[in-house]
PDB file of N, CA, C and O in Angstrom:
ATOM      1  N   UNK A   1     -87.008 259.373-223.173  1.00  0.00           N
ATOM      2  CA  UNK A   1     -87.538 258.508-222.221  1.00  0.00           C
ATOM      3  C   UNK A   1     -86.234 258.824-221.127  1.00  0.00           C
ATOM      4  O   UNK A   1     -85.094 259.165-221.442  1.00  0.00           O
ATOM      5  N   UNK A   2     -86.882 258.555-219.487  1.00  0.00           N
ATOM      6  CA  UNK A   2     -85.667 258.715-218.623  1.00  0.00           C
ATOM      7  C   UNK A   2     -85.494 257.013-218.420  1.00  0.00           C
ATOM      8  O   UNK A   2     -86.227 256.048-218.205  1.00  0.00           O
ATOM      9  N   UNK A   3     -83.849 257.331-218.659  1.00  0.00           N
ATOM     10  CA  UNK A   3     -83.331 255.780-218.452  1.00  0.00           C
ATOM     11  C   UNK A   3     -83.280 254.996-216.734  1.00  0.00           C
ATOM     12  O   UNK A   3     -83.193 253.798-216.461  1.00  0.00           O
ATOM     13  N   UNK A   4     -83.357 255.991-215.953  1.00  0.00           N
ATOM     14  CA  UNK A   4     -82.731 255.630-214.530  1.00  0.00           C
ATOM     15  C   UNK A   4     -84.668 255.478-214.043  1.00  0.00           C
ATOM     16  O   UNK A   4     -85.423 256.451-214.078  1.00  0.00           O
ATOM     17  N   UNK A   5     -85.075 254.169-213.662  1.00  0.00           N
ATOM     18  CA  UNK A   5     -86.721 254.200-213.200  1.00  0.00           C
ATOM     19  C   UNK A   5     -86.429 253.669-211.719  1.00  0.00           C
ATOM     20  O   UNK A   5     -85.544 252.835-211.524  1.00  0.00           O
ATOM     21  N   UNK A   6     -87.121 254.129-210.806  1.00  0.00           N
ATOM     22  CA  UNK A   6     -87.182 254.199-209.644  1.00  0.00           C
ATOM     23  C   UNK A   6     -88.799 253.229-209.336  1.00  0.00           C
ATOM     24  O   UNK A   6     -89.625 253.315-210.245  1.00  0.00           O
ATOM     25  N   UNK A   7     -89.068 252.622-208.467  1.00  0.00           N
ATOM     26  CA  UNK A   7     -90.037 251.628-207.936  1.00  0.00           C
ATOM     27  C   UNK A   7     -91.514 252.843-207.681  1.00  0.00           C
ATOM     28  O   UNK A   7     -92.713 252.569-207.714  1.00  0.00           O
ATOM     29  N   UNK A   8     -90.970 253.944-207.479  1.00  0.00           N
ATOM     30  CA  UNK A   8     -92.453 255.076-207.130  1.00  0.00           C
ATOM     31  C   UNK A   8     -92.507 255.825-208.437  1.00  0.00           C
ATOM     32  O   UNK A   8     -93.040 256.915-208.229  1.00  0.00           O
ATOM     33  N   UNK A   9     -92.131 255.660-209.837  1.00  0.00           N
ATOM     34  CA  UNK A   9     -92.292 256.205-210.842  1.00  0.00           C
ATOM     35  C   UNK A   9     -93.680 255.745-211.234  1.00  0.00           C
ATOM     36  O   UNK A   9     -94.119 254.609-211.057  1.00  0.00           O
ATOM     37  N   UNK A  10     -94.321 256.770-211.790  1.00  0.00           N
ATOM     38  CA  UNK A  10     -95.911 256.315-212.554  1.00  0.00           C
ATOM     39  C   UNK A  10     -95.342 256.692-213.626  1.00  0.00           C
ATOM     40  O   UNK A  10     -94.471 257.492-213.968  1.00  0.00           O
ATOM     41  N   UNK A  11     -96.455 255.466-214.367  1.00  0.00           N
ATOM     42  CA  UNK A  11     -96.007 255.612-215.949  1.00  0.00           C
ATOM     43  C   UNK A  11     -97.393 255.486-216.696  1.00  0.00           C
ATOM     44  O   UNK A  11     -98.239 254.802-216.118  1.00  0.00           O
ATOM     45  N   UNK A  12     -97.721 256.033-217.856  1.00  0.00           N
ATOM     46  CA  UNK A  12     -98.733 256.032-218.784  1.00  0.00           C
ATOM     47  C   UNK A  12     -99.316 254.921-219.113  1.00  0.00           C
ATOM     48  O   UNK A  12    -100.484 254.556-218.976  1.00  0.00           O
ATOM     49  N   UNK A  13     -97.996 254.184-219.759  1.00  0.00           N
ATOM     50  CA  UNK A  13     -98.118 252.910-220.431  1.00  0.00           C
ATOM     51  C   UNK A  13     -97.087 251.843-220.263  1.00  0.00           C
ATOM     52  O   UNK A  13     -95.887 252.028-220.465  1.00  0.00           O
ATOM     53  N   UNK A  14     -97.625 250.712-219.879  1.00  0.00           N
ATOM     54  CA  UNK A  14     -96.762 249.515-219.250  1.00  0.00           C
ATOM     55  C   UNK A  14     -97.003 248.959-220.259  1.00  0.00           C
ATOM     56  O   UNK A  14     -98.091 249.418-220.605  1.00  0.00           O
ATOM     57  N   UNK A  15     -96.533 247.914-221.312  1.00  0.00           N
ATOM     58  CA  UNK A  15     -96.622 246.802-222.302  1.00  0.00           C
ATOM     59  C   UNK A  15     -95.622 245.471-221.774  1.00  0.00           C
ATOM     60  O   UNK A  15     -94.411 245.409-221.565  1.00  0.00           O
ATOM     61  N   UNK A  16     -96.573 244.589-221.680  1.00  0.00           N
ATOM     62  CA  UNK A  16     -95.561 243.299-221.497  1.00  0.00           C
ATOM     63  C   UNK A  16     -95.672 242.242-222.595  1.00  0.00           C
ATOM     64  O   UNK A  16     -96.664 241.521-222.709  1.00  0.00           O
ATOM     65  N   UNK A  17     -94.838 242.197-223.223  1.00  0.00           N
ATOM     66  CA  UNK A  17     -94.463 241.342-224.351  1.00  0.00           C
ATOM     67  C   UNK A  17     -93.794 242.346-225.266  1.00  0.00           C
ATOM     68  O   UNK A  17     -93.881 243.567-225.144  1.00  0.00           O
ATOM     69  N   UNK A  18     -92.968 241.551-226.401  1.00  0.00           N
ATOM     70  CA  UNK A  18     -92.704 243.141-227.364  1.00  0.00           C
ATOM     71  C   UNK A  18     -93.161 242.224-228.517  1.00  0.00           C
ATOM     72  O   UNK A  18     -92.283 241.829-229.283  1.00  0.00           O
ATOM     73  N   UNK A  19     -94.332 241.872-228.709  1.00  0.00           N
ATOM     74  CA  UNK A  19     -94.997 241.393-230.058  1.00  0.00           C
ATOM     75  C   UNK A  19     -95.151 242.537-230.683  1.00  0.00           C
ATOM     76  O   UNK A  19     -94.853 243.637-230.218  1.00  0.00           O
ATOM     77  N   UNK A  20     -95.723 242.270-231.994  1.00  0.00           N
ATOM     78  CA  UNK A  20     -96.171 243.414-233.091  1.00  0.00           C
ATOM     79  C   UNK A  20     -96.840 244.432-232.235  1.00  0.00           C
ATOM     80  O   UNK A  20     -96.282 245.526-232.156  1.00  0.00           O
ATOM     81  N   UNK A  21     -97.985 244.233-231.562  1.00  0.00           N
ATOM     82  CA  UNK A  21     -98.603 245.486-231.182  1.00  0.00           C
ATOM     83  C   UNK A  21     -97.738 246.274-230.164  1.00  0.00           C
ATOM     84  O   UNK A  21     -98.047 247.466-230.148  1.00  0.00           O
ATOM     85  N   UNK A  22     -96.895 245.991-229.442  1.00  0.00           N
ATOM     86  CA  UNK A  22     -96.424 246.535-227.902  1.00  0.00           C
ATOM     87  C   UNK A  22     -94.967 247.306-228.839  1.00  0.00           C
ATOM     88  O   UNK A  22     -94.579 248.467-228.715  1.00  0.00           O
ATOM     89  N   UNK A  23     -94.439 246.329-229.669  1.00  0.00           N
ATOM     90  CA  UNK A  23     -93.087 247.076-230.553  1.00  0.00           C
ATOM     91  C   UNK A  23     -93.254 248.265-230.991  1.00  0.00           C
ATOM     92  O   UNK A  23     -92.496 249.196-230.718  1.00  0.00           O
ATOM     93  N   UNK A  24     -94.888 248.399-232.160  1.00  0.00           N
ATOM     94  CA  UNK A  24     -95.324 249.584-232.757  1.00  0.00           C
ATOM     95  C   UNK A  24     -95.275 250.803-231.600  1.00  0.00           C
ATOM     96  O   UNK A  24     -94.617 251.841-231.540  1.00  0.00           O
ATOM     97  N   UNK A  25     -96.393 250.127-230.602  1.00  0.00           N
ATOM     98  CA  UNK A  25     -96.872 251.006-229.645  1.00  0.00           C
ATOM     99  C   UNK A  25     -95.169 251.602-229.135  1.00  0.00           C
ATOM    100  O   UNK A  25     -95.069 252.823-229.263  1.00  0.00           O
ATOM    101  N   UNK A  26     -94.094 251.013-228.684  1.00  0.00           N
ATOM    102  CA  UNK A  26     -92.979 251.518-228.152  1.00  0.00           C
ATOM    103  C   UNK A  26     -92.545 252.501-228.950  1.00  0.00           C
ATOM    104  O   UNK A  26     -92.153 253.591-228.534  1.00  0.00           O
ATOM    105  N   UNK A  27     -92.607 252.076-230.423  1.00  0.00           N
ATOM    106  CA  UNK A  27     -91.720 253.222-231.515  1.00  0.00           C
ATOM    107  C   UNK A  27     -92.900 254.109-231.110  1.00  0.00           C
ATOM    108  O   UNK A  27     -92.731 254.637-230.010  1.00  0.00           O
ATOM    109  N   UNK A  28     -93.663 254.306-231.515  1.00  0.00           N
ATOM    110  CA  UNK A  28     -94.605 255.663-231.363  1.00  0.00           C
ATOM    111  C   UNK A  28     -94.493 256.439-230.201  1.00  0.00           C
ATOM    112  O   UNK A  28     -94.475 257.661-230.061  1.00  0.00           O
ATOM    113  N   UNK A  29     -94.421 255.526-229.394  1.00  0.00           N
ATOM    114  CA  UNK A  29     -94.470 256.353-227.773  1.00  0.00           C
ATOM    115  C   UNK A  29     -93.073 257.045-227.630  1.00  0.00           C
ATOM    116  O   UNK A  29     -92.992 258.161-227.117  1.00  0.00           O
ATOM    117  N   UNK A  30     -91.927 256.345-228.108  1.00  0.00           N
ATOM    118  CA  UNK A  30     -90.432 257.101-227.909  1.00  0.00           C
ATOM    119  C   UNK A  30     -90.629 258.339-228.055  1.00  0.00           C
ATOM    120  O   UNK A  30     -90.540 259.001-227.022  1.00  0.00           O
ATOM    121  N   UNK A  31     -90.946 259.051-229.297  1.00  0.00           N
ATOM    122  CA  UNK A  31     -91.246 260.303-230.132  1.00  0.00           C
ATOM    123  C   UNK A  31     -92.121 261.650-229.595  1.00  0.00           C
ATOM    124  O   UNK A  31     -92.226 262.805-230.009  1.00  0.00           O
ATOM    125  N   UNK A  32     -92.749 260.826-228.345  1.00  0.00           N
ATOM    126  CA  UNK A  32     -93.812 261.702-227.551  1.00  0.00           C
ATOM    127  C   UNK A  32     -93.254 262.110-226.209  1.00  0.00           C
ATOM    128  O   UNK A  32     -94.016 261.833-225.282  1.00  0.00           O
ATOM    129  N   UNK A  33     -92.083 262.716-225.851  1.00  0.00           N
ATOM    130  CA  UNK A  33     -91.926 263.068-224.483  1.00  0.00           C
ATOM    131  C   UNK A  33     -93.420 263.302-223.475  1.00  0.00           C
ATOM    132  O   UNK A  33     -93.205 263.071-222.285  1.00  0.00           O
ATOM    133  N   UNK A  34     -94.372 263.579-223.692  1.00  0.00           N
ATOM    134  CA  UNK A  34     -94.706 263.587-222.811  1.00  0.00           C
ATOM    135  C   UNK A  34     -95.630 261.974-222.208  1.00  0.00           C
ATOM    136  O   UNK A  34     -96.271 261.935-221.158  1.00  0.00           O
ATOM    137  N   UNK A  35     -95.524 261.201-222.841  1.00  0.00           N
ATOM    138  CA  UNK A  35     -96.036 259.863-222.423  1.00  0.00           C
ATOM    139  C   UNK A  35     -94.855 258.979-221.940  1.00  0.00           C
ATOM    140  O   UNK A  35     -94.042 258.611-222.788  1.00  0.00           O
ATOM    141  N   UNK A  36     -94.710 258.639-220.751  1.00  0.00           N
ATOM    142  CA  UNK A  36     -93.991 257.593-219.687  1.00  0.00           C
ATOM    143  C   UNK A  36     -94.286 256.181-219.665  1.00  0.00           C
ATOM    144  O   UNK A  36     -95.050 255.654-218.856  1.00  0.00           O
ATOM    145  N   UNK A  37     -93.506 255.446-220.798  1.00  0.00           N
ATOM    146  CA  UNK A  37     -93.694 254.336-220.909  1.00  0.00           C
ATOM    147  C   UNK A  37     -92.501 252.961-220.536  1.00  0.00           C
ATOM    148  O   UNK A  37     -91.280 252.963-220.688  1.00  0.00           O
ATOM    149  N   UNK A  38     -93.309 251.980-220.064  1.00  0.00           N
ATOM    150  CA  UNK A  38     -91.863 251.095-219.860  1.00  0.00           C
ATOM    151  C   UNK A  38     -92.530 249.506-220.404  1.00  0.00           C
ATOM    152  O   UNK A  38     -93.580 248.986-220.026  1.00  0.00           O
ATOM    153  N   UNK A  39     -91.799 249.119-221.133  1.00  0.00           N
ATOM    154  CA  UNK A  39     -92.135 247.545-221.952  1.00  0.00           C
ATOM    155  C   UNK A  39     -91.366 246.184-221.014  1.00  0.00           C
ATOM    156  O   UNK A  39     -90.136 246.156-220.980  1.00  0.00           O
ATOM    157  N   UNK A  40     -91.849 245.532-220.574  1.00  0.00           N
ATOM    158  CA  UNK A  40     -90.882 244.148-220.359  1.00  0.00           C
ATOM    159  C   UNK A  40     -91.061 243.037-221.473  1.00  0.00           C
ATOM    160  O   UNK A  40     -92.057 242.764-222.144  1.00  0.00           O
ATOM    161  N   UNK A  41     -89.724 242.448-221.465  1.00  0.00           N
ATOM    162  CA  UNK A  41     -89.675 241.340-222.612  1.00  0.00           C
ATOM    163  C   UNK A  41     -88.896 240.407-221.499  1.00  0.00           C
ATOM    164  O   UNK A  41     -87.913 240.773-220.856  1.00  0.00           O
ATOM    165  N   UNK A  42     -89.695 238.828-221.388  1.00  0.00           N
ATOM    166  CA  UNK A  42     -88.677 237.916-220.867  1.00  0.00           C
ATOM    167  C   UNK A  42     -87.583 237.418-221.539  1.00  0.00           C
ATOM    168  O   UNK A  42     -86.707 237.006-220.777  1.00  0.00           O
ATOM    169  N   UNK A  43     -87.283 237.295-223.009  1.00  0.00           N
ATOM    170  CA  UNK A  43     -86.632 237.248-223.911  1.00  0.00           C
ATOM    171  C   UNK A  43     -85.349 238.284-223.968  1.00  0.00           C
ATOM    172  O   UNK A  43     -85.593 239.480-224.129  1.00  0.00           O
ATOM    173  N   UNK A  44     -84.109 237.877-223.849  1.00  0.00           N
ATOM    174  CA  UNK A  44     -82.707 238.762-223.533  1.00  0.00           C
ATOM    175  C   UNK A  44     -82.590 239.341-224.982  1.00  0.00           C
ATOM    176  O   UNK A  44     -81.789 240.264-225.130  1.00  0.00           O
ATOM    177  N   UNK A  45     -83.281 238.913-226.044  1.00  0.00           N
ATOM    178  CA  UNK A  45     -82.856 239.302-227.080  1.00  0.00           C
ATOM    179  C   UNK A  45     -84.141 239.080-228.410  1.00  0.00           C
ATOM    180  O   UNK A  45     -84.537 237.925-228.571  1.00  0.00           O
ATOM    181  N   UNK A  46     -84.745 240.197-229.313  1.00  0.00           N
ATOM    182  CA  UNK A  46     -85.612 240.191-230.175  1.00  0.00           C
ATOM    183  C   UNK A  46     -85.523 239.119-231.178  1.00  0.00           C
ATOM    184  O   UNK A  46     -84.468 239.154-231.811  1.00  0.00           O
ATOM    185  N   UNK A  47     -86.148 238.394-231.426  1.00  0.00           N
ATOM    186  CA  UNK A  47     -86.397 237.549-232.909  1.00  0.00           C
ATOM    187  C   UNK A  47     -87.591 237.345-233.487  1.00  0.00           C
ATOM    188  O   UNK A  47     -88.460 236.618-233.005  1.00  0.00           O
ATOM    189  N   UNK A  48     -87.688 237.959-234.520  1.00  0.00           N
ATOM    190  CA  UNK A  48     -88.750 238.518-235.322  1.00  0.00           C
ATOM    191  C   UNK A  48     -89.165 237.000-235.837  1.00  0.00           C
ATOM    192  O   UNK A  48     -88.222 236.288-236.181  1.00  0.00           O
ATOM    193  N   UNK A  49     -90.687 236.371-235.928  1.00  0.00           N
ATOM    194  CA  UNK A  49     -91.198 235.165-236.314  1.00  0.00           C
ATOM    195  C   UNK A  49     -89.916 234.397-236.771  1.00  0.00           C
ATOM    196  O   UNK A  49     -89.362 234.319-237.867  1.00  0.00           O
ATOM    197  N   UNK A  50     -89.568 233.720-235.232  1.00  0.00           N
ATOM    198  CA  UNK A  50     -88.804 232.468-235.321  1.00  0.00           C
ATOM    199  C   UNK A  50     -89.045 231.447-235.965  1.00  0.00           C
ATOM    200  O   UNK A  50     -90.259 231.356-236.147  1.00  0.00           O
ATOM    201  N   UNK A  51     -88.384 230.474-236.485  1.00  0.00           N
ATOM    202  CA  UNK A  51     -88.552 229.231-237.062  1.00  0.00           C
ATOM    203  C   UNK A  51     -89.070 229.745-238.780  1.00  0.00           C
ATOM    204  O   UNK A  51     -89.033 228.782-239.545  1.00  0.00           O
ATOM    205  N   UNK A  52     -89.330 230.499-239.165  1.00  0.00           N
ATOM    206  CA  UNK A  52     -89.742 230.822-240.653  1.00  0.00           C
ATOM    207  C   UNK A  52     -88.399 231.185-241.296  1.00  0.00           C
ATOM    208  O   UNK A  52     -87.458 231.741-240.730  1.00  0.00           O
ATOM    209  N   UNK A  53     -88.465 230.749-242.668  1.00  0.00           N
ATOM    210  CA  UNK A  53     -87.218 230.776-243.467  1.00  0.00           C
ATOM    211  C   UNK A  53     -86.770 232.291-244.010  1.00  0.00           C
ATOM    212  O   UNK A  53     -85.712 232.466-244.614  1.00  0.00           O
ATOM    213  N   UNK A  54     -87.682 233.321-243.725  1.00  0.00           N
ATOM    214  CA  UNK A  54     -87.063 234.291-244.208  1.00  0.00           C
ATOM    215  C   UNK A  54     -86.105 235.171-243.100  1.00  0.00           C
ATOM    216  O   UNK A  54     -86.671 235.551-242.076  1.00  0.00           O
ATOM    217  N   UNK A  55     -84.902 235.444-243.259  1.00  0.00           N
ATOM    218  CA  UNK A  55     -84.027 236.143-242.312  1.00  0.00           C
ATOM    219  C   UNK A  55     -84.422 237.103-241.535  1.00  0.00           C
ATOM    220  O   UNK A  55     -83.626 237.641-240.765  1.00  0.00           O
TER     221      UNK A  55
END
């Protein structure tokens, strides 16, 4: 993936929120060089199932 993003870039996929679906999609798209994807998340860090007893 290209780390330099410009306002004129065109993306094949844009995901909003890194929930289970977009997280899986991002992982799969990362290995396909023909897919130009961008994902947005408002939180600064990822927290899987916050508040559960599982670490």
